[in-house]
Structures are given as C-alpha cells and as structure tokens.
N, C-alpha and C positions, 0 to 999 in steps of 0.2 A: 678297280675304284677306287674311290677317292678314302685317305684316311679318314678318321674322324674329327672333323670338321665342320664350324657353323657358319664359316664365313658366308657361304654360299646363301644361308637365310636371309630373308628380307629383316632388315635393324628397324626396332621399333623408334619411331617419331619422338621431337621432344617433348611431346604434351604423354605420350605413355611414359617414358622416363620420368618425368613428374611425379606419375601417378602413384609409383614407387615408393616403397618404406623400408627400412630394415626389417619389422615386421611381416611383409609380402610374403607368401608362399613361394618356392622358389617355382615351384610346377607353371606362375605367374608370368617366369622369367622368359624372353623369345630362346627355341631351341631346346626346352626340357617339355619333354611330355609326361603321361601318367606312368611311365614304365621308368622311365630317368628317374623322377620323381621321388617312386617307392628306393630306385635303388641309394639315392642319396640321402633318404630317411634312416635307410638300416646303419648308414654312417653317422647319423645323429645332425644331418642337416636339412634341415626342414624351412629357414626362413634365408631370406637375402643376408639378413645379419649371419648366420651359421655358414653362408656360403662366404664371405668374406672374412671369417674370422677360422677359416679354413686354412691354416699354414703350410706351406711347404716345408717338407722334412728333412731335403737336402738340395740341394743345389750343383747345376751341371755348366760346365764353361764351353759353350757351343761357337765360342768367340773365332777359334781359327781350325781350318779345315786341314789335315792331311792326305796327301796324294796316298792311296792305296799303295803303290809302290814302296812307301818309306814308311810301311807298318812294322812294329816290332811287339812277340808277346809282351801281354803286361799292361800295356798300355791303355789309357782311355782315352778314343778319340772319337773327334768328328769325323765322317767323311761324307764325301758325294758321288752320286752316280745314278746311272738307270737302272731302277730293278726288275728284276728277271721274275717270272713265276714261281708263285708260292706254291712247294706242295706238302703234304701233310702224311704221316704215317703215325699208329701205333708202335710205344719204344717197344725194344723186346723186354726188358725186367721189369716194365711197369704198364702194360697194356690198357688200364685205363687212361694212361697221359698221352700224349701226342706232341710228335717230333714235327716241326716245320724248320725248313730251309726256304733260302732261295738265292742267288748267286745277283752282286751288285757289279755292274761295270761302269769304272769311272773313265773320264775323258780320254786316256790316252790308252783304254783296250785293256787296262790291269783288274780284273778281278777280284772279287772277293764273296765268301761263303759267310751268308748270314742265317745265325740256328737259334730257333726260340725251344726251349724244352718247356710242353705243354704251351703251347700257344693262348695268351690271355684270350678271355669271350668279348672283348670289345675290340681286340683287333683281327678275330676268325671273320672273314669275308668281305673285310674293308681294307686289306694290303693296295697301297697304290700299285699295282704292278703295270708296268711298260711307261710308269712318272719318273720323271729326275727327282732325286730325293738326297734328305739328307739323312745319316744315321749315325746315330751314337752311342758306343757300347765300349764293352772292357776286349780288348784281340787276346785270343789265344790260340793254342799249337793243336790243330784237328789230331788224331789217330791215325791220320797219313800221313803226316807231319805239316800240312800247309797250313794258313792263318784263316782264322776266323772269328767272325764278331758274333760275340753271344748274346742273347736278350736285349736285342739292338732297339731303341726309340728311334721312330721313324719321322720325319717330317716332309711332307710334299713341297718342293720348292715353289708351286705353285700358291702354297701358303705366305708365301713372302718370307725376307729373313729371318731366324728367329731370335731372341733377345739374347745378347751375348752372354748372360747369366742367367740360365733355362731353371725357372722351380718346378721344383720335383714333387706332385702329393701319393700320398695314399688315394688309391682309390675307388669308390664305391664300386661296386660292379656293372662290367658291361658298358661304362665311362671313362674312355682314354684320356692319356696326359695331355694332349693338343684340345678336345672337347672340355675337359673341366679347367685347365686353363683360361681358355677362351669366357666359357663360362663366368668365370670368376669376376676376369675384366669386365665385362660387361654389370656384373651386379657394382664392381667398383665405380664404374661409369653412374650409376643411376643413384646409388645410397650411399657410399662413403664420407661425402660430407653431411649427412644427414643424421649421423652414429655421432649421439648424445655420451660423452663416459660420465663415469661417476665420481668424477673429482671436480667439483664447482670450478670454475673460471678464475674465480676471484682467489683460490688456493696456486691452482698452477694454467696459465695462460700459455704455457709453453708444451703442455702434449695437446697433439692435435694428432686424434686417433685415424682421421681420416689420412693424414700426408704417412701416417707409419705404415698402414696398409697399403697405399700405392706402392711402397719401399719393399717392402715384403714380396709383394707377390709380383712385382715388376722391376729390380734392383739396377739403378744405372750400372753402365758398365765398369766407372769406377769403384763398384763398391766393393767391400773387403767381404769373400767369400766366405772365407775362414770363419768370420765372425756372423756374420748368416748362420753357417752352420753348425755354428756351437749355439745361436740364441742369442748372442751376447751385442748386438749390434742394438743402435741408439733407440731403434724402431721396436726392435724387442722390449727393451727396455719401457718405452712408452705404455707399451699394452702391458706389461707385467704391474706397471706402477697403477693404472687403474684398476684392474681385477683385484688386485692388491687392496688397494681404498675398500672398494666395494666388500671383499671378505672381510677384510678388519671392523670395520663396520658395523657387519650381520654379527661377527662375532661378541663387539662393544655390547650393543644392544642386546644379546642375550645374555648376557651376566648380567647386567642393569635387572630384568627380567626374573631373573633365579633368586637374583638378591632380594625380590619382592615375594617370593614364591611360599608360601607357607609351609610351613614342614615341623613333623614332630618332634618336639625338643626332647633327647636323651640325657635328663642332667640331674638323674636319679645317684642315692649312693653306689661305688664302685666296689662293692666289695667283693664279689665273687669275681669278676673280671680283673681284679689287682690280686686277688688272691692265688687265680687261677695261672697269672705272668707270675706269680713268686715261686711256686711249685714245680714250674718246668723243669725237668732234668738237665736243661740245656739254657745257656744265655742267649739273649736276642744280641742280633748285629745292633748297629749306631741305626741303619737305616731303617731297621724293624721299628724300632724304638721312635725314631721319628713318626715315622708314619702313622704308629698308632697315637702320638699326640696330636699330630696333624686332625687325624679322624676325628678321634674325642671331641677336639674345640667345634668341628663340624656339626659333632651330633649333639652339642649339649645347647644349640641356637634355635630357635622359634623359627629358624626357616631350613627349606629342604636341602639338604646335602647332595652335592653332584659332584660325584669325587671320582677321579679315574687313580689307579692304581697300577703304576708302571715296573715292572719288574722282572729284571734276567730270569732262565730257565732255574728254577731250582731256588730262588732268592726268597723263598718264606710269605710270597703272598698270603698261602692258603691261610697261614698260623694267624696272621694278621685280621685278614676276614671273621676268622673263629672267635679272634677278641672281638671285633663288632658285632657278631652276633652275639655274644655273651652280655655286650653293654645292653645291645636291645632289651634281653632278656630281663636282667636284673633292675630296666628301669617301666618293667610290665606290659611289655611289647614282643611281640612274636619277630620271628625272621627267616626268610627264605633264602637260599643260594641256589643258582641256580649254573646248571655245566652243561655244555652241547652235547655230550653222548652220555649215554647210561653207565657207561664201566667210570668214566670221571666222576658224575655224582655219586657212584658206589664208593670208589675210591675216598670223595670229601667224605661222604658218611660214617667210611670205615675210620677213616685219619680221628672223627671226630670222636666216635666214642672212645677212640684208644687215646687221644689224649685230654679228654673233656669228661669221659663215663663216669667218674668217682665224682661229680659234681651233683648230678643226679637231674640234670637237667631233659626233657623227652625231646629227643631228636629222633625224627621219622625219612624215609624215603618216598618218592613217588616218582614211578617213572613208567614205562609202559610195561616192564616185567613185573612190577609189582598188579594181582590182578586177584580179582575174587575178594573172598573173606577179609582179605589182608589191606587191599586198596579201599574197600567200603570202609573198614575200621580207622586207616590214615586220615580218608577224607572227612569224618564223623571227628576225629579229634583236632582236628585241623580247625577245623568251622565251628566247634565248640572253645577254640582260645586251648584247648588242653596241651595239644602239642606246640611245645615251644619256640622249636626250630625245623624245619624242613627243608631237603636237600631233592631235587628232581633236575628233571632235562624241560623240553616243550611241555611236558605233561602237567607243568604249576600252570600254565596257559588256559587250560581248558575251561568253559565256559561252568561247570559245575564246582571248580574247586574255590573254595573261599576261606580268606585270611582275616579276620574280623580285625585282628590288632596289627596288621603288618607294620612294624616302624623300622625293616631297614630288609633292600631287597637287593642283595650280591649278584653280579651276573658275571661270572668267569669266562675266559675268552671271548671276551663282550664283542669280538667281531666277527665270532660265529654267527651272532644271531642278528635277527635282521633289525633296522628300526624300529617296524612294528610289534616285532615282539619284545623289547625292548619297552616299548611303551606300553605294553598288553601288562608287563610284571609290574611296570610303575600303577599303573590302573587298579592291581589290586590293591593298594593303598594309597589313595591319591595322594595323600602328605607325607607317604614313606619315605626314610634318606635311603638314596642308590651310590653302591660302589660298585663300581665296574674295575676288570682288571682284566689286563694282558701281559703275556710275555714275550708279544712281537718285539724284535731289539731297533729301538727308536732313540736318535742323540738327546739329550735333555733339551737342547736348542728347538729343532725340529717339533718335539714333542707341546713345547710352548706355543708354537703358531698352530700346528695343527689341532690341537685340544685347549684352544685361547679361551673359549668358552667355559671349561670347566677348573676347578680344582685339583692340583695335581698330587699327587704324592710318588716319592722314585725312590725304589728299594735297588739300589747301586753297588751293596758288596752282596756275597754269597756267605750264608755261615757258617763258621769254624766246622771242618773232618768231612766238607763234601769232597768227592774224591775227582782230584785233577782227570782230565782228562786229553791223552796225548792226540793228536793230531798229525798225521802223516799221507803225502803224497806219493801214487803210484801212477805208473800208465796202465792201458787198459791190456798191454800183453805180460804182464804182473799177475794178472787174475786166479792161474793156478800156483803162485805163492801166497796168492791171498786167502785163497780157499784153505789150505792146508793150514795158514795161522787160526784160521775160523774153526778148524777141526780141532785145533788144541786148545780153543778157550771153551768148546761144546763138552769136550770131554774131561775139564776141570771142574764140569758144572755148569758156568755157565751159560749164555743164551746169544742171539746176532739177528741183526738186524739187514738185510741186503736191501738197498732204494734205491729203483730204477725208473728211468723217466717214462716211462711206457706201458701200457698195459699189454697190449699184442703188438707183435712183430709187425711192422707197415713195410718192409723193405722186403721186395723177392728175393733178393741177391744175397740175403743172410747176413750182411753189414752189421744191421741191428740186434744179432743175435742175443748179446749181453742185455738190452736194454730196455727190456720189456719183461714183464711178470710172470708171466707163461713162459718165456724160452729161457728167462735164469733160473725158474725153481725147476724147471725138467734138466738144467745142467748140472746144477745142484746133486738131485738126487741122484744123476746117474755119475756123481761125480765124487768128489772127496768126502764129501758130507753126506753120503748116502746112506749113514748109519745113522741118522737121526731123522725127526722128525720133524716135516718144511708145511709152512702154511703159506697162503698167500690174503694179501690184504689192496683193494683198490676201490676207484670209486664207482666202480662200475656195479660192486657189490652191492644187495640188500642189506639195509641198517642191521638186522639182526645176523648177517652172516658173515659183516663185520666186527661186532660186536663179539660174535662167537670165535671169530679166528683170534680178535684183543684179547679175548679171555684162555684161550686153549692157550697163549702164547704167555700169558699171565703167571697163569698155573703150573705151567712148565709140561705140560700136555704136548707141545710143539717146543723146540728148541730154536728154529730160525724161521722167521718172516722176514718172505720177500713182497715188499710192497713200494705204492707211489708214494709221493710224499702226502696219503691220506694219513699217514702214521705221524706227522708234523707234531700235531697236537693230540699227546695220547695220554697212556696212564703211567704213571710210575712202577718198573719193574727192575726191581735192583738187582737180580741177576743178570739183565744186558749191559754186559762187556766192550760188546765191539757194535758198531755200525759203519758199513761198507755202503760207499754212495757212489754209483757209478755214474759216466758222465758226469761229471760232478764240475765240469764248467757251463753245463745248461743252468745251473740257478743262480739267482742272488747269495749274495754273503750273508745276510740276512739271515734267508732262509735254510744255507748252512749250519748255520748257529742255531737255526729251530731243531733242526734233525740232530744233529750233534747234542743237544740236549736229552734225546731219548735214553745214552747210557750217563755213567758215570753215576747214578743214584743207588748204588748200595757201597762196600766195602773194597770190592774189587779190582783194581786198575782199569781204566777203561782205555779203548783207542777210538778214532774216527779216523777211515781211512778213504782219502778222497781219491778216487779213481780217475784219471784224464784218458779222455778220450783218443784212440789212435790217429795221429794227425794232429792233434790237438795245439794249437797258436801258442809260441811261447808266452806272449803276452796273458793270455788267460791260463797257463800255469803260472804266475808271476801274481795274478788276482787271488788266484787259489793261496798262494803263500800267504796273503793279510791271515786267513784261517790259523794258522802255525804262529804268526808275531801276535794274534789276538785271542785273548780269552774273554773276554766280557762282550755282552752284547749289544753296548753303549759302542764302545770300541769299534767293533764288526760294522754294526747300521752306519761308526761315520764313514770308514771306508767305503760301505755298499754306496750310500749318498755318490760321494765325492766321485767315486768309478764309473756309478754307473747311472746315477742320477734318481728322484726317486719313486719310480715306478712299483718297485718291491715293497716300497714302506705303506706305499698308499693302499696298498692291496690291502691291508691290515682296515682299514676303512669300509664301511659299507660303499657299493660299486655307487659311483656320482655323489658322493657323499662330499668330496674334496672338490668345488669349484677354480681349481688354478691350473689353467694350463699353459702360461707365459712365466711364472715365476719358479725360479731356480732356487730349491729350499735351504741350499746349500751356500751357492754362488751367490745368491741374493739375498743374505743374512740380513745385513746392514739394510739393503731397505726394506728389509720385514717390518726391520725395528723400527727406522723411519716412518712407514706409513700407517702403523700401528700408533706410535705418539700424532700423526696428522688425524687418523681418524676420531682418535680421543679429543684430541681438541675442536674437531670439526662438532663432535657432539653435544662440548659446555657451550659452541656457538646458536648452533638450529638441533636442540635437545631431542626434537621429534621429528627431524629431516622434514619439517611441514613447509620451509621455505622457498620458493622456484628455483634457487640457486641447489637444493637438493635434487631437481627430478631427476635426472641422472643416478645417484647414488640408490634413488628409491626404486628405479628401473633393475639397475641392476641386480638389486637384494632378490626382488621378485624373481627376477632369472633363476637365480642360484636353488632357491625354495622350488620353481618350477621343474627344475633339473633333477631333483633328487638331494640337494643339500640338507643336512638334518642339523638341528641347532641344536643346543647341547642337553634339553629335557630328552632327549632320545640319543644321547651318546654318540 
C-alpha cells in the first residue's frame, strides 16, 4: 500500500481554488475528510490560514542519497531501495508499545534493517511494502552488531523526487509528513496571495507574507538550512514583524483604554500607612520603596490602577501589598487579597496579623476551610463594610460574597488564576484598583513586552538577612551520599524537599525508579531517611490532600516532602533547609529557580542539590551550571531565555494569552522596540484603526482576541 499521499486525489479546478479564502475550513480542502479535519483541529489547525501558518519545526537534507554499503553509525542519511514486508510485535519491556521492522534492499543487493519503536498510527497499514522508496533517518548499531535505520521517514519514489530541503512538521494524530506537506502546499497555492498582513503597505511594502510562507514550506536548494532551523531567515523575520506589529497595536490600544477607565482615587491622608512603615523592625529595600512610591502615585489618580508587581522569590512583594491594603483602608475603602491556595492565604493572613495587628484594622480570612458560624460572620461583616481587609482564595469569587467598598484587589501569583477569575474579582468593585503579583523570573526587557499594557513595578533586590542558598550539582549515582546529607539536616531539626518529575513509575525496566513520587518516597522510607516522617505531594491528589500534606510539613509533623513541581509555588517553611531536585536537566532554569526559592527562608544555611540523570549530556550539565553562577531570578531568566527560548516563561501567562509564534523575545529585542514605535506612530496617523489601510491590523487584533489573548483589564 502506498504511504500517505494525496497525489492520486483529483485536484480542484481553478474556479474551486479561487473560491477558497484564508478563513475557509480545512475540511473543504481536497484530501481532508472529517477525521483528518478533527485531528488538525486538535493541533489548532481549523482554517487554511492556520494550516499555512503551521510552520516546520526543523528541516532535513534529502539532496544526497548514500549507498547502503557506505553507511556509518551516527550519521543522518537518505538511502534508496526496495522496502520489504513490515512486521510488528509487542515490545518486551513495554507491551503496550509495538516494535516494527522491515528490510530495505539497495540496488546492489545490500540490505539495511529499518526499525520503528511504537509505529505512528498514520504509518500503520500504509507502509509501501514492495515499492522503491527513499528512507531518511539516523544510522545506529543493532544489538547483534549490524547497522539499522531507526524511526526513518519514508517517501515512495512514485511520488517523485523529494524537495532538497524537506520541511518536518509537528504532526496531528493520524496524519503523516508527506500528507501534511502536500496539504500545506495545496493550501498555499489557493490562499497565500490572499493573506493580508497587519502592517499597512504604505509602511512596509516589502513585507510579502505569501512569499515568506512559500519560502518556509518549500525552501530553495540554496537556502541556509541552519538559519531556517534557528528561525532566523528573512522569511521568519517577515512573519515575526507582521505579528509583532498587530500585538503592539493591541497593547497600545488597551493602554489608552485603561488610561480612560474610571477608578477609585485613594488620596486621603497617609497617617496609618506612613506610621506603619516607620515602625517596621527592618529597613525597606530601595526596590520596595520605589514600588511603594509608584503604586502610591497610581492609587491617588481618579483612574483604575492596573499594575503588575514582579519580584524575585523572597523579594518582599507581600509587604508592599500590605502597604497598599493599608492605604485603601485609611482612605475609607476595603481591600481583598486573593491567593491561589488556602495555605498561602492563611500565611498572608497570619503575616498581616503579625506585622499589622497592632494597628487595630479588622482583617478576616475566607477560604473553603472557613465554615459554619465563622463563615457567616465573616460574610456578614464583609458585606456591612466593617471588615476592612479580607484574605482568601477562589472563595472570594462566590456569588454571595459582597465587598461594597472595595478599593483595592490584590491577586498573588496571578498566573495561577484564569482570566475570568481575575475579571470576577474586579467585578466585586467595578472601579477598584488592582495589583497583581508574581515571582515568575522574567527579565525586565521581556516583562516590558509581555505586560506592555500594564504598569509594572520591579523588586529586583532581596531584603538584607535572607539566607543565601548554596547550589550544587550531583549525579544520580551520588543519591546515597545525598540521602546521608539529608539525614544530617533532618537530625539538626531542619526539613527537606525531594522534587521528582513523575507521579508514578512509567518504565517497566525500573530505570525511572528515582524519578517518580511513589518510588522515591518508598526508597527514602526504606533507606537513610527511614527514621523520619515522609509525605508526598502531587497534582493528582485532591485539594484537601495537598493542603493536608503541606500543612503537616509546615507544622513539623512531616520532615520530608516528596513532590512534583506543584510545590513550586508554596508557603514559607523556615525550617526547610534542603531541596533535592531529581532529573534537574528536565526543567527550565526559571523553574529550577522557583523551586530553589522553597528553601533559605529561615536562619539555617540552605542548599539546593541538582541531581543530573545518569548519562546526562555534557551540554545539559553546563546549562545547570548557570544555577550556580546566577542567584537572582532576573539573571536566571535571562540565561533561560537565551538557552531555551521563551516557552517556560510564557507558561506564566494564561494559556493562549500571548499570541507570538514567530518572535524570539530575546533574539528580536531590537525588533520589538522598533515595531512598538511603529505601532505608536501608526495609531497617531489612524487613531481608531478605521481607515482601509488598517484593515489587516483590525483583523490581526480580532484573531488575537478570538484565540484567547487577554488584554490588560484581566491581566
């Protein structure tokens, strides 16, 4: 049977092609039926526009065919020959996966074994046995000493010569590379010249999106493959510039709307807040003082504050939030401080009582744990206005909650809340000022782009007295030694985290025995830490179970917490002096820094041990070395972006919130500045984007909103 190919399908006539538009559903494209359309939709490919903007993630060189007899292990090659019968069998170590293999016979009779581990669904039953094919893949040595090609891509020669530089796509289920490439080329023929960019032609006549898309999907033989794979070709820059213009336009428009949005002016005398700052038993950092001044100026204005407070772990964001809440109260308003977990809300409430309890300002707690008469009393005093400050979780968003004089809403770890949660908090007070906080490490320049529609305050220094955390790298082979070190810490009265990447063991061979919560907890109980209480924490546990585990660890009933990265945003446990992160190379540097921030919150010297997996590549070890050299979140984030790209950091925004597919947020920093200026300039020319020249810009902004991009009023 022929491999995935649509060449045999009748091609539509000129009239049918002319009828297609970029907004035409992919289901109407020749060769796409309901099942394939559904598979594409799962990848976000719904229209022909989506299809042609689904770019290759890498490129292969199929231009040179290597004779089978000249192959060497490790090489990535293209070979030609006749494909034998493909057979499949379950794999011994993982019987739910299927091993497939076949023999390729070259022109001179040389044979090469082809092997697929867990044959993709789109290839099953469609491999062209008995046909002459090209096979592309990596040469490896088999267990018996012969050579084989692993996970090869096939192309029947009956389909014609492959392009010299072949694009490789991330595939929807049940659709192969050959089929997807053919569908994209067909869509390009139909609609590439109908794509209207966001940038008006009178600004940039040389940005031809259709030409750029053709270049990226069908590169010429002399194209720079390295530049294509890095996303640095001129064609990539064309797409990046166009989407960046629309993005910056949207942010500029939102900033203008926010400036006109009415808000509660908190301009009363600052007697309480000023006296509180003066009486603190420590000195504020310069960054905290600066943030307080910036927030104070915002609060005095008769427009709604919409400010983001970005600060490193332990940088003092909570204290700044307390000051803002006091400012609201002394101006005759109420304040609500919302945290993503009950424990964090409880911690904030307790910290407020400790730091502000002598001020006589009533502050309450509203979480799911507050029930019965206590809950009714809190709701009643809150609704009457007698409760000045309320700390809580999602419980604050319930329909029965009334905060009649809400002047300030604070949202801690704002990325943990959905955009609608943030909007509902604001709905409690339509003109209330909003302060959002996050400890996600983001470089200043990137933050100015990500949150360009908000005002931003940075806490870029740590308060004096914070215990520095020593970071070291160990191999998985050193686990026994690490466990002995942990035992010493625990015997000294401290506590320890062990962070692993998996909840359960997924490998029947046992190679993942130290990478799952269940296996690691069992190992520690039977080994060097058997004398201590050990608890587990992971994402599949019920919320009450998670809270119970963290509460036991906080209160000392448990000395060791074995967890996945759900512990990344947790509570302050002053006695936690050690965190061990297993398979550390699997995480981004920014996430490692967040995890490291779980320790060093008390007076004891603290350590972060990064455990590299057995056989980990040298480059991965070098990357982990950044954690030793960099102590601040800004430094770590900058290196993370430089080495890995923005993926990890963008996870800090609501899924789908940042519609930048082609812009490299570090690489293209100068471009971001230029297109921000270009967008501002165009808005001065066409303030409402009402002219015909702004048609493409209007469409670009509508697409962003349709795909979930949330503007400033919901953070």
